[in-house]
C-alpha positions, 0 to 999 in steps of 0.5 A, spaced: 793 710 887 794 705 883 795 704 876 794 698 871 797 699 865 799 695 859 803 697 854 806 695 848 809 697 841 805 697 835 805 698 827 811 697 824 815 691 823 816 686 828 823 687 833 829 683 832 829 677 834 821 677 836 818 670 833 811 670 831 809 677 832 812 677 840 812 682 842 816 680 850 822 683 849 819 689 849 814 688 854 820 686 859 824 693 858 817 696 861 816 692 867 825 692 868 822 700 868 817 698 873 821 693 878 827 699 878 822 704 880 821 702 887 813 702 888 810 697 889 807 693 883 805 686 881 804 683 873 800 678 871 799 676 864 795 682 861 796 688 866 802 692 870 799 695 877 802 700 881 801 704 886 803 711 888 803 718 888 799 721 881 806 723 880 810 717 882 804 713 878 805 717 871 813 717 872 813 710 870 807 709 865 811 715 862 818 711 863 815 704 861 813 706 854 819 710 852 822 703 854 817 701 849 818 706 844 825 704 843 822 696 840 818 700 835 816 707 831 808 707 835 806 705 842 800 703 845 797 704 852 792 702 856 791 705 862 786 704 867 787 708 875 783 707 882 785 714 884 783 715 892 787 720 896 789 719 903 789 712 901 796 707 901 797 699 902 791 698 897 795 693 891 793 688 897 788 691 901 783 691 895 784 683 894 784 681 901 777 685 902 775 681 895 777 674 899 773 675 906 768 677 900 768 671 896 769 666 903 763 670 906 760 669 900 761 662 901 759 660 908 751 664 905 751 659 899 753 653 904 748 654 909 742 655 904 744 649 901 
């Protein structure tokens, strides 16, 4: 199972020390939860994706929300899940299949010119 999520504080006053409404300290606490989980993960500018069982992934999301919740009275969570029982290695596997498809498409486009 892959779970991509974004979590941040919402509402209330800006966290102490935050510049221009920055939520980076709160998000950093959530990312630390993910990194300490031991699950395969990837963080980019918009989402953090974790791979594991339903229970493992949802526990990480819950704990990340709790970490962010310490920064304000409200938490915003956006979550997307790819539930494929019996599949592992999809964090990198999906990207590898995509890159192979892009290479094939480039090759086909090059032959048509």
